[in-house]
VEXDREN-2710 file (C-alpha; in Angstrom, 1 decimal):
% VEXDREN-2710
k/r/px/py/pz
1/UNK/70.9/73.0/66.4
2/UNK/74.5/73.8/64.9
3/UNK/73.9/76.9/63.3
4/UNK/72.2/78.5/66.6
5/UNK/75.4/77.0/68.4
6/UNK/77.9/78.6/65.8
7/UNK/76.4/81.9/66.1
8/UNK/76.7/81.6/69.8
9/UNK/80.2/80.8/69.4
10/UNK/81.0/83.5/67.0
11/UNK/79.3/86.0/69.4
12/UNK/81.1/84.8/72.4
13/UNK/84.4/85.3/70.6
14/UNK/83.4/88.7/69.5
15/UNK/82.5/89.4/73.3
16/UNK/85.8/88.1/74.4
17/UNK/87.7/90.2/71.7
18/UNK/86.2/93.3/73.2
19/UNK/85.9/92.4/76.8
20/UNK/88.9/90.0/77.9
21/UNK/91.0/92.9/79.1
22/UNK/88.2/93.9/81.5
23/UNK/87.2/90.2/82.6
24/UNK/90.9/89.9/83.7
25/UNK/91.2/93.1/85.5
26/UNK/88.2/92.4/87.3
27/UNK/89.3/88.9/88.3
28/UNK/86.0/87.1/86.9
29/UNK/87.4/83.3/86.5
30/UNK/87.0/82.2/82.8
31/UNK/84.7/79.4/84.0
32/UNK/82.0/82.0/84.2
33/UNK/82.9/83.9/81.1
34/UNK/80.6/82.3/78.9
35/UNK/77.4/82.3/81.0
36/UNK/78.1/86.0/82.0
37/UNK/78.1/86.9/78.2
38/UNK/74.7/85.2/77.8
39/UNK/73.1/87.1/80.5
40/UNK/74.5/90.2/79.6
41/UNK/73.3/89.8/76.0
42/UNK/70.0/88.6/77.2
43/UNK/69.6/91.0/80.2
44/UNK/69.2/88.1/82.8
45/UNK/68.8/89.1/86.3
46/UNK/68.5/85.8/88.2
47/UNK/70.0/86.5/91.3
48/UNK/66.7/86.7/93.0
49/UNK/66.0/82.7/92.4
50/UNK/69.2/82.1/94.5
51/UNK/69.5/84.7/97.0
52/UNK/67.2/86.6/99.4
53/UNK/67.8/89.8/101.7
54/UNK/67.0/88.8/105.1
55/UNK/66.8/91.5/108.1
56/UNK/68.2/91.0/111.2
57/UNK/66.8/92.8/114.3
58/UNK/69.2/92.6/117.2
59/UNK/68.9/93.7/120.7
60/UNK/71.8/95.5/122.3
61/UNK/74.4/92.8/123.4
62/UNK/72.8/90.1/121.4
63/UNK/75.3/90.2/118.6
64/UNK/78.3/89.7/120.9
65/UNK/76.5/86.8/122.7
66/UNK/75.6/85.1/119.5
67/UNK/78.9/85.8/117.8
68/UNK/81.5/83.0/118.3
69/UNK/84.6/84.8/117.1
70/UNK/85.7/88.2/116.2
71/UNK/84.9/87.4/112.5
72/UNK/81.3/87.1/112.8
73/UNK/81.2/90.4/115.0
74/UNK/83.1/91.9/111.8
75/UNK/80.7/90.4/109.4
76/UNK/77.4/91.3/111.2
77/UNK/78.5/95.2/111.2
78/UNK/75.6/96.8/109.1
79/UNK/76.4/98.9/106.2
80/UNK/74.3/101.8/107.1
81/UNK/74.9/101.8/111.0
82/UNK/73.6/99.8/113.5
83/UNK/70.0/100.2/114.0
84/UNK/68.9/97.5/111.4
85/UNK/71.3/94.8/109.9
86/UNK/70.6/93.2/106.4
87/UNK/72.2/90.5/105.1
88/UNK/72.2/88.4/101.8
89/UNK/71.8/84.8/102.2
90/UNK/71.3/81.8/99.7
91/UNK/67.9/80.8/99.3
92/UNK/68.1/78.1/96.6
93/UNK/67.3/74.6/98.1
94/UNK/70.3/73.3/96.1
95/UNK/72.5/75.9/97.6
96/UNK/75.3/77.4/95.2
97/UNK/78.2/75.7/93.6
98/UNK/81.4/77.6/92.7
99/UNK/82.2/75.0/90.1
100/UNK/78.8/75.5/88.3
101/UNK/79.5/77.8/85.4
102/UNK/76.2/79.5/85.8
103/UNK/77.3/80.9/89.1
104/UNK/77.5/84.4/88.0
105/UNK/74.8/86.9/88.5
106/UNK/74.6/90.6/87.3
107/UNK/73.7/93.2/89.9
108/UNK/72.4/96.5/88.9
109/UNK/73.2/100.0/89.8
110/UNK/70.7/102.1/91.5
111/UNK/72.4/105.7/90.9
112/UNK/75.6/106.1/88.8
113/UNK/76.8/109.7/88.9
114/UNK/80.0/111.9/89.0
115/UNK/80.4/113.7/92.1
116/UNK/80.2/117.3/90.7
117/UNK/76.5/116.5/89.7
118/UNK/75.6/114.2/92.8
119/UNK/73.6/116.9/94.8
120/UNK/71.8/118.4/91.7
121/UNK/70.8/114.9/90.8
122/UNK/69.3/114.0/94.1
123/UNK/67.3/117.3/94.1
124/UNK/65.9/117.0/90.5
125/UNK/65.8/113.1/89.4
126/UNK/62.3/112.1/90.1
127/UNK/62.1/109.5/93.1
128/UNK/66.1/109.2/93.3
129/UNK/66.3/110.9/96.9
130/UNK/63.7/108.9/98.1
131/UNK/65.2/105.6/97.1
132/UNK/68.7/106.6/98.1
133/UNK/67.1/107.6/101.7
134/UNK/65.5/104.4/101.7
135/UNK/68.3/102.3/100.7
136/UNK/71.2/104.3/103.0
137/UNK/68.3/104.1/106.0
138/UNK/67.9/108.0/106.4
139/UNK/64.4/109.1/107.3
140/UNK/62.6/110.7/104.3
141/UNK/58.7/111.1/104.4
142/UNK/57.9/113.3/101.4
143/UNK/57.9/114.1/97.7
144/UNK/60.1/117.5/97.5
145/UNK/63.6/117.3/98.2
146/UNK/64.6/118.2/101.8
147/UNK/68.0/119.8/101.9
148/UNK/68.8/118.2/105.3
149/UNK/68.0/114.7/103.6
150/UNK/70.1/115.5/100.7
151/UNK/73.0/116.5/102.8
152/UNK/72.7/113.3/104.9
153/UNK/72.6/111.0/102.1
154/UNK/75.8/112.8/100.5
155/UNK/77.4/112.3/103.8
156/UNK/76.4/108.7/104.4
157/UNK/76.8/107.5/100.8
158/UNK/80.5/106.9/101.0
159/UNK/79.6/103.7/102.9
160/UNK/78.0/102.5/99.9
161/UNK/79.8/103.9/97.0
162/UNK/81.7/102.0/94.4
163/UNK/84.0/103.4/91.6
164/UNK/85.3/102.6/88.0
165/UNK/86.5/105.0/85.6
166/UNK/87.0/104.8/81.6
167/UNK/90.4/104.2/80.2
168/UNK/89.7/106.1/76.8
169/UNK/88.3/109.5/76.1
170/UNK/89.3/113.0/77.2
171/UNK/90.4/114.1/80.3
172/UNK/86.6/114.8/81.5
173/UNK/85.4/111.5/80.2
174/UNK/88.0/109.6/82.3
175/UNK/87.1/111.1/85.7
176/UNK/86.0/108.3/87.9
177/UNK/82.4/107.2/88.1
178/UNK/80.9/106.5/91.1
179/UNK/77.8/104.0/91.7
180/UNK/75.6/102.6/94.4
181/UNK/74.2/99.2/93.9
182/UNK/70.8/98.3/94.2
183/UNK/69.1/97.2/97.3
184/UNK/70.3/93.4/96.5
185/UNK/74.1/94.5/96.1
186/UNK/74.2/97.1/98.9
187/UNK/73.1/94.7/101.4
188/UNK/75.9/92.3/100.6
189/UNK/77.9/92.7/103.9
190/UNK/81.9/92.5/104.4
191/UNK/84.0/89.6/105.4
192/UNK/87.9/89.3/105.7
193/UNK/87.3/85.7/104.6
194/UNK/84.3/86.4/102.0
195/UNK/82.0/84.1/100.7
196/UNK/81.7/85.6/97.2
197/UNK/83.5/88.2/95.0
198/UNK/82.1/91.3/93.4
199/UNK/83.4/93.7/90.6
200/UNK/82.3/96.2/88.2
201/UNK/82.2/95.5/84.6
202/UNK/81.4/97.8/81.7
203/UNK/79.8/96.0/79.2
204/UNK/80.5/97.8/75.6
205/UNK/77.4/97.2/73.3
206/UNK/75.1/98.5/75.9
207/UNK/77.7/101.3/77.0
208/UNK/76.2/99.8/80.7
209/UNK/78.3/99.0/83.8
210/UNK/77.2/96.3/86.1
211/UNK/78.5/94.6/89.2
212/UNK/79.1/91.0/88.5
213/UNK/78.8/88.4/91.6
214/UNK/80.3/85.0/92.0
215/UNK/81.1/82.6/94.6
216/UNK/84.5/81.8/95.8
217/UNK/83.3/78.5/97.7
218/UNK/80.4/76.3/97.6
219/UNK/77.2/77.6/99.7
220/UNK/74.5/75.9/101.2
221/UNK/71.2/77.1/101.8
222/UNK/70.9/79.7/104.5
223/UNK/74.5/80.6/104.4
224/UNK/75.7/84.4/104.0
225/UNK/76.9/86.1/100.9
226/UNK/79.8/88.2/102.1
227/UNK/82.6/90.1/100.2
228/UNK/85.6/91.9/101.1
229/UNK/85.4/95.7/101.0
230/UNK/89.0/96.3/101.1
231/UNK/89.8/93.4/98.5
232/UNK/93.2/92.8/97.4
233/UNK/94.8/94.9/100.5
234/UNK/97.8/92.9/102.0
235/UNK/98.8/95.6/104.2
236/UNK/97.3/95.0/107.6
237/UNK/97.4/98.6/108.9
238/UNK/96.3/100.0/105.6
239/UNK/93.6/97.6/105.5
240/UNK/92.3/98.6/108.8
241/UNK/92.6/102.1/107.5
242/UNK/90.5/101.2/104.4
243/UNK/87.8/99.6/106.5
244/UNK/87.5/102.5/108.6
245/UNK/84.1/103.7/107.2
246/UNK/82.4/100.5/108.7
247/UNK/84.8/99.1/111.4
248/UNK/86.6/102.0/113.8
249/UNK/90.6/100.9/113.7
250/UNK/92.8/100.8/116.7
251/UNK/95.3/104.0/115.5
252/UNK/97.2/103.9/118.9
253/UNK/100.5/102.9/117.4
254/UNK/100.3/105.0/114.3
255/UNK/102.4/108.1/114.0
256/UNK/101.1/111.0/112.1
257/UNK/104.7/111.8/111.1
258/UNK/105.5/111.7/107.3
259/UNK/109.1/111.4/106.1
260/UNK/110.3/111.8/102.4
261/UNK/109.7/108.5/100.2
262/UNK/112.6/106.2/100.0
263/UNK/114.7/106.3/97.1
264/UNK/112.7/103.3/95.6
265/UNK/109.6/105.6/95.1
266/UNK/111.6/107.7/92.7
267/UNK/113.3/104.8/91.0
268/UNK/109.9/103.3/90.3
269/UNK/108.3/106.7/88.6
270/UNK/111.8/106.9/86.5
271/UNK/110.9/103.4/85.0
272/UNK/107.3/103.8/84.6
273/UNK/107.9/106.6/82.6
274/UNK/110.3/105.1/80.6
275/UNK/112.6/107.9/81.2
276/UNK/116.4/107.4/80.6
277/UNK/119.1/109.8/82.2
278/UNK/121.5/111.6/80.3
279/UNK/125.5/111.3/80.2
280/UNK/127.7/114.1/81.6
281/UNK/127.9/116.6/78.8
282/UNK/130.1/120.0/78.5
283/UNK/127.8/122.9/78.5
284/UNK/127.2/124.3/75.1
285/UNK/127.8/128.4/74.6
286/UNK/125.7/129.8/71.8
287/UNK/128.1/132.0/69.8
288/UNK/127.7/135.7/69.6
289/UNK/125.5/136.6/66.8
290/UNK/124.1/132.9/66.0
291/UNK/120.6/132.7/64.7
292/UNK/119.1/129.4/66.7
293/UNK/116.7/127.3/64.6
294/UNK/113.6/126.2/66.9
295/UNK/111.4/123.3/66.3
296/UNK/108.3/123.6/68.3
297/UNK/105.2/121.4/68.2
298/UNK/103.4/124.2/69.9
299/UNK/101.2/126.8/67.7
300/UNK/101.8/129.5/70.5
301/UNK/105.5/129.4/70.1
302/UNK/105.1/129.4/66.2
303/UNK/102.7/132.4/66.0
304/UNK/104.5/134.6/68.7
305/UNK/108.5/133.7/68.7
306/UNK/109.6/136.6/66.3
307/UNK/112.8/137.7/68.0
308/UNK/115.6/137.7/65.2
309/UNK/117.8/135.5/66.8
310/UNK/115.4/132.6/66.4
311/UNK/114.4/130.8/63.3
312/UNK/111.7/128.5/63.0
313/UNK/112.3/125.1/61.3
314/UNK/110.0/122.3/60.3
315/UNK/112.0/119.2/61.6
316/UNK/113.7/118.2/64.5
317/UNK/116.7/117.2/62.6
318/UNK/117.9/120.5/61.9
319/UNK/117.0/122.3/65.2
320/UNK/119.4/123.8/67.6
321/UNK/116.2/124.2/70.0
322/UNK/113.4/121.6/70.6
323/UNK/110.6/123.2/72.5
324/UNK/108.2/120.2/72.9
325/UNK/104.8/119.8/74.2
326/UNK/105.1/116.1/74.9
327/UNK/107.4/114.9/77.3
328/UNK/111.0/114.3/76.2
329/UNK/111.9/110.6/77.7
330/UNK/115.3/109.5/76.2
331/UNK/117.7/111.8/77.7
332/UNK/120.5/109.1/77.3
333/UNK/120.2/109.1/73.4
334/UNK/120.2/113.0/73.1
335/UNK/123.1/113.4/75.2
336/UNK/124.9/110.8/72.9
337/UNK/123.6/111.7/69.6
338/UNK/122.9/115.7/70.1
339/UNK/124.2/116.8/73.2
340/UNK/124.4/120.4/72.1
341/UNK/120.8/120.4/71.0
342/UNK/119.1/122.8/73.7
343/UNK/115.5/121.9/75.0
344/UNK/112.5/123.1/77.1
345/UNK/112.6/120.3/79.8
346/UNK/114.8/118.8/82.5
347/UNK/115.3/115.5/83.4
348/UNK/113.0/114.0/86.1
349/UNK/111.1/117.3/86.4
350/UNK/108.2/115.3/87.4
351/UNK/109.4/115.7/90.8
352/UNK/107.9/119.1/91.0
353/UNK/105.0/118.9/88.4
354/UNK/103.1/116.0/89.8
355/UNK/101.7/116.8/93.2
356/UNK/102.6/113.5/95.2
357/UNK/106.4/114.2/94.4
358/UNK/106.1/118.2/94.9
359/UNK/104.9/117.3/98.4
360/UNK/107.4/115.0/98.9
361/UNK/110.6/117.3/97.7
362/UNK/109.1/120.1/99.8
363/UNK/109.8/117.9/102.9
364/UNK/113.5/118.6/102.1
365/UNK/113.2/122.4/102.6
366/UNK/114.2/124.3/105.8
367/UNK/116.8/121.5/107.1
368/UNK/114.1/118.7/106.5
369/UNK/111.6/120.5/108.9
370/UNK/109.3/120.8/106.0
371/UNK/108.1/124.0/104.0
372/UNK/105.6/126.6/105.3
373/UNK/104.8/127.4/101.8
374/UNK/102.9/124.2/100.9
375/UNK/99.7/123.0/102.4
376/UNK/100.0/120.1/104.7
377/UNK/99.7/117.2/101.9
378/UNK/99.6/113.1/102.4
379/UNK/99.8/110.8/99.6
380/UNK/96.3/108.6/99.9
381/UNK/98.3/105.8/98.3
382/UNK/101.4/105.5/100.6
383/UNK/100.5/107.7/103.6
384/UNK/96.7/106.7/104.5
385/UNK/97.4/105.6/108.0
386/UNK/99.6/108.8/108.5
387/UNK/96.7/110.8/107.2
388/UNK/94.1/109.4/109.4
389/UNK/96.1/109.8/112.6
390/UNK/96.7/113.4/111.8
391/UNK/93.1/114.1/111.0
392/UNK/92.1/112.2/114.5
393/UNK/94.4/114.8/116.0
394/UNK/93.2/117.8/114.6
395/UNK/89.7/116.5/115.4
396/UNK/90.6/116.0/119.1
397/UNK/91.9/119.6/119.0
398/UNK/89.0/121.0/117.8
399/UNK/90.6/122.3/114.6
400/UNK/89.2/123.0/111.1
401/UNK/89.2/119.5/109.3
402/UNK/88.4/120.3/105.8
403/UNK/90.6/118.7/103.1
404/UNK/90.9/118.8/99.2
405/UNK/91.7/115.6/97.5
406/UNK/93.5/116.0/94.2
407/UNK/94.7/113.7/91.4
408/UNK/98.6/113.3/91.4
409/UNK/98.7/114.6/87.6
410/UNK/95.2/116.3/86.6
411/UNK/94.7/119.8/86.1
412/UNK/91.7/122.4/86.0
413/UNK/90.1/121.0/89.3
414/UNK/89.0/117.7/87.5
415/UNK/88.2/114.8/89.9
416/UNK/89.0/117.2/92.8
417/UNK/86.9/116.8/96.0
418/UNK/86.7/119.2/99.0
419/UNK/85.3/117.8/101.9
420/UNK/85.4/117.2/105.9
421/UNK/84.1/113.7/105.9
422/UNK/86.6/111.2/106.5
423/UNK/84.7/108.4/104.9
424/UNK/84.7/110.3/101.6
425/UNK/88.3/111.0/101.9
426/UNK/89.5/107.6/102.6
427/UNK/87.1/105.9/99.7
428/UNK/88.8/108.4/97.1
429/UNK/92.0/106.1/97.6
430/UNK/90.0/103.7/95.5
431/UNK/89.5/105.7/92.5
432/UNK/92.7/107.2/90.9
433/UNK/95.8/108.0/92.6
434/UNK/95.4/111.2/94.8
435/UNK/96.9/113.3/97.4
436/UNK/94.8/115.1/100.2
437/UNK/96.0/118.6/101.3
438/UNK/94.9/120.7/104.0
439/UNK/92.1/123.0/102.5
440/UNK/92.8/126.7/103.3
441/UNK/90.1/127.6/105.8
442/UNK/91.4/131.2/106.0
443/UNK/92.8/132.3/102.5
444/UNK/93.4/135.9/101.8
445/UNK/90.3/136.9/100.0
446/UNK/89.8/139.6/97.1
447/UNK/86.9/142.1/97.2
448/UNK/84.9/142.0/94.1
449/UNK/82.8/144.8/93.8
450/UNK/80.2/143.0/91.8
451/UNK/80.2/139.7/94.0
452/UNK/82.1/140.2/97.6
453/UNK/85.0/138.4/99.1
454/UNK/86.3/135.7/96.9
455/UNK/88.9/133.2/96.6
456/UNK/91.8/134.3/94.5
457/UNK/94.7/132.4/93.0
458/UNK/98.0/133.6/91.3
459/UNK/100.0/132.1/88.4
460/UNK/103.7/132.9/88.1
461/UNK/105.8/131.7/85.3
462/UNK/109.3/130.8/86.4
463/UNK/112.1/130.2/84.1
464/UNK/114.7/127.7/85.2
465/UNK/117.8/128.3/83.1
466/UNK/120.0/125.6/84.7
467/UNK/120.5/123.4/87.9
468/UNK/124.2/123.6/88.0
469/UNK/124.6/126.5/88.9
470/UNK/120.9/126.9/90.2
471/UNK/119.5/129.8/88.2
472/UNK/115.9/130.6/88.4
473/UNK/113.8/133.7/87.4
474/UNK/110.1/134.8/87.6
475/UNK/108.5/136.6/84.9
476/UNK/107.4/140.0/86.4
477/UNK/103.8/139.4/84.9
478/UNK/101.4/137.3/86.8
479/UNK/98.2/136.1/86.1
480/UNK/94.9/136.2/88.3
481/UNK/91.8/134.0/88.6
482/UNK/89.0/134.6/90.8
483/UNK/85.9/132.7/92.4
484/UNK/82.5/133.9/91.1
485/UNK/80.6/133.6/94.8
486/UNK/81.6/134.9/97.9
487/UNK/83.9/132.5/100.1
488/UNK/82.5/130.6/103.2
489/UNK/83.3/126.8/104.3
490/UNK/80.1/125.3/103.1
491/UNK/78.5/123.8/100.1
492/UNK/81.9/122.4/98.9
493/UNK/80.3/121.2/95.7
494/UNK/79.6/124.6/94.5
495/UNK/82.4/125.0/91.9
496/UNK/82.0/128.5/91.5
497/UNK/82.5/129.5/95.2
498/UNK/85.4/127.1/95.9
499/UNK/87.5/127.0/92.4
500/UNK/88.9/129.7/90.5
501/UNK/89.4/128.0/87.2
502/UNK/86.7/129.4/85.3
503/UNK/88.1/129.5/81.4
504/UNK/87.4/125.7/80.9
505/UNK/83.9/125.8/82.4
506/UNK/80.6/126.5/80.2
507/UNK/78.4/129.4/81.0
508/UNK/80.3/130.9/83.9
509/UNK/81.6/134.1/84.2
510/UNK/85.6/134.6/83.7
511/UNK/86.9/137.5/85.7
512/UNK/89.7/139.2/84.3
513/UNK/91.9/141.8/86.1
514/UNK/95.4/142.6/84.6
515/UNK/98.3/142.4/87.1
516/UNK/99.1/146.1/86.9
517/UNK/95.5/146.8/87.7
518/UNK/95.4/144.3/90.4
519/UNK/98.2/145.5/92.5
520/UNK/96.8/148.9/93.4
521/UNK/93.3/147.4/94.2
522/UNK/95.4/144.9/96.4
523/UNK/97.2/147.3/98.3
524/UNK/94.0/149.7/98.6
525/UNK/92.3/146.5/100.4
526/UNK/95.3/145.4/102.3
527/UNK/97.3/148.8/102.9
528/UNK/99.4/147.2/105.6
529/UNK/100.6/144.6/102.9
530/UNK/102.6/146.1/100.2
531/UNK/102.7/143.8/97.2
532/UNK/106.4/144.3/96.7
533/UNK/106.8/142.6/100.3
534/UNK/104.2/139.9/99.4
535/UNK/106.0/139.2/96.1
536/UNK/109.4/139.0/97.7
537/UNK/107.7/136.3/100.1
538/UNK/106.3/134.3/96.8
539/UNK/109.8/134.6/95.4
540/UNK/111.6/133.3/98.4
541/UNK/109.2/130.3/98.2
542/UNK/110.0/129.7/94.7
543/UNK/113.7/129.7/95.6
544/UNK/113.4/127.4/98.4
545/UNK/111.4/124.9/96.4
546/UNK/113.8/124.7/93.5
547/UNK/116.7/124.4/96.1
548/UNK/114.9/121.5/97.5
549/UNK/114.1/119.9/94.0
550/UNK/117.6/120.0/92.9
551/UNK/119.1/119.3/96.2
552/UNK/119.6/115.5/95.2
553/UNK/120.7/114.1/91.8
554/UNK/118.2/112.6/89.4
555/UNK/116.0/110.5/89.6
556/UNK/115.5/111.8/93.1
557/UNK/115.6/115.6/92.1
558/UNK/115.6/117.8/88.8
559/UNK/118.5/116.4/86.8
560/UNK/121.3/118.6/85.8
561/UNK/121.6/118.5/82.1
562/UNK/123.4/121.6/80.6
563/UNK/121.4/121.8/77.5
564/UNK/117.8/121.7/79.7
565/UNK/115.9/124.8/79.9
566/UNK/112.3/125.2/81.1
567/UNK/109.2/127.4/82.0
568/UNK/106.9/126.1/84.6
569/UNK/103.6/127.8/85.8
570/UNK/103.3/128.0/89.5
571/UNK/99.7/128.3/90.8
572/UNK/99.6/129.7/94.3
573/UNK/97.0/131.5/96.9
574/UNK/98.0/133.4/100.0
575/UNK/96.4/132.2/103.4
576/UNK/96.5/134.3/106.7
577/UNK/99.0/133.0/109.2
578/UNK/100.9/134.2/112.4
579/UNK/104.4/134.6/113.3
580/UNK/105.9/133.2/116.7
581/UNK/105.4/136.7/117.9
582/UNK/101.9/136.9/116.9
583/UNK/102.0/139.0/114.0
584/UNK/99.8/138.2/111.5
585/UNK/100.9/137.7/108.1
586/UNK/100.1/136.4/104.5
587/UNK/102.0/133.3/103.7
588/UNK/102.1/132.0/100.0
589/UNK/100.8/128.6/99.5
590/UNK/102.1/126.8/96.3
591/UNK/99.3/124.7/95.1
592/UNK/100.9/122.9/91.9
593/UNK/103.8/123.4/89.5
594/UNK/102.6/122.8/85.7
595/UNK/104.9/121.4/82.7
596/UNK/104.1/123.2/79.5
597/UNK/101.4/125.6/80.7
598/UNK/98.7/127.0/78.3
599/UNK/100.3/130.5/77.7
600/UNK/97.2/131.6/75.7
601/UNK/96.6/134.5/77.9
602/UNK/100.2/135.5/78.2
603/UNK/100.7/135.6/74.4
604/UNK/97.2/137.4/74.2
605/UNK/98.0/140.3/76.5
606/UNK/101.8/140.4/76.0
607/UNK/102.8/139.4/72.5
608/UNK/106.5/139.5/73.4
609/UNK/106.0/136.6/75.8
610/UNK/107.8/134.1/74.1
611/UNK/110.5/136.3/72.7
612/UNK/111.1/137.2/76.6
613/UNK/111.3/133.5/77.5
614/UNK/113.8/132.5/74.7
615/UNK/116.1/135.8/75.4
616/UNK/116.3/134.9/79.0
617/UNK/116.7/130.9/78.8
618/UNK/118.9/130.6/75.5
619/UNK/120.5/134.0/74.9
620/UNK/121.1/134.8/78.8
621/UNK/120.0/138.3/78.0
622/UNK/117.6/138.4/81.1
623/UNK/118.4/142.1/81.6
624/UNK/116.5/143.0/78.7
625/UNK/113.4/141.4/79.7
626/UNK/110.5/142.0/82.4
627/UNK/112.1/139.1/84.6
628/UNK/113.5/139.0/88.2
629/UNK/116.3/136.8/89.1
630/UNK/115.3/134.6/92.0
631/UNK/118.5/132.3/92.3
END
């Protein structure tokens, strides 16, 4: 007997060595850990021995008569609508004891997916659409996938979806996974005083995720199993907003007005990034004719920086210029020990290179009125009530209400969602931190002769030479990216219609048009809008952005450090707008500002690219380079 017990103890220790962080993150009480391990290892699904699903058919008004208080009304709200109410109850004669170490249960997941492939799976996976339609209460009678049923499932599933994401792997592997629990787990209703708790748990040996259910109190036979759909939310207003998919909130007292975040927001970012601010130093003047030694982690720089005034070296210690791919964090140490070493980064440049801060600092523009050159944007973590109010106001006015949800700090369109479904947007808050931006419903399109009118985005490289004084340049060469399908406000999960970043996608066409070819094509399509004027408006937007971003000291703005220089890639689109006089104009819309951008195409088609960057930034030789001074 002892051998079996010893082996069990060893297996349990191994389980804990791998899973303790996940167990703690899911708040699963330690009393259940050993039993949970045994059930996972042996795939024991014993919830059916303790619980049952009850269907409650209620006539109109009966619910209110039976409910003794508002909490009961809230609890009885069904997951799928108000035609049929399901609830889970304890069916075990002896009830359920929270102190029993075996009172922990595995709940299977009926469907696990990433959003970008959801439609494809519903259409192609045998039996999936029928099961989801049944679970969600959507009418479906037949075998062949019905497009209307697929659409309805994708609309309604945000009342049932749960999420987790992996902490390791590539950027693609870290994109949040969504799942719908099986018929048992999906029938557990909401309560603000829940009787049980549920949390996702990834079991490493099987590479499989389960939901784990355990009681928060003793339950007698016949008592209902409930969980809190906004678990852990302590702010009453935000809690109401998070519960909107199931319980409509009262938004009367909420304003849609958003101000810039408090100073503490930026101070927290500085602290979390472990960034130290530099001491004040004297600017370094490069002596006439001096050859500057450059250390770079970036192969593109090593291959293409050939200007005779720069010499590549192998160590940071011997360098006059550090051109780094990774973020520099300890500016204080550099300012103390090597103040005249020139850098390719600025302190606190995160205020423009992450989407939440970019939206925040843009509100400083135009005397605090906010910027017309950035889409209306809300931070889902801190401005959810204001967003819901704004969404509701647009809906009441009959205005377009398509929005795009983007992670604060991911590129290439990863984990990005376009929808007019408010439930979908609200639930995105539960995955990774995101902003939600007004989707451009009337973008300026480009007529591709092989496709038709498609979305287009434009990338400019801007060069920040200094903050005090503010000196900003734009590289005259710009890059273009095109969608592969004609634009229309539908099928928002069609990547090749709504997105333009094709160079990372497998098996898709990458349309290439060089800037000097593009300009005459554009002016032929839009003869009333000469590119020189469009570009002047774009550069004016860049200037306003950097004036706003440098108007306050670090950590609330880009830091003034005389040894810093930087290049940023700014991605933008053009949208149709009207002046106060009713004149139709093209308005630039800045989408994101990228730190340490991928310059492969720049180097391929313009081999002097890095020579031009370094001459402008470090030799103050802009007049010999294809750059335009903005400020």
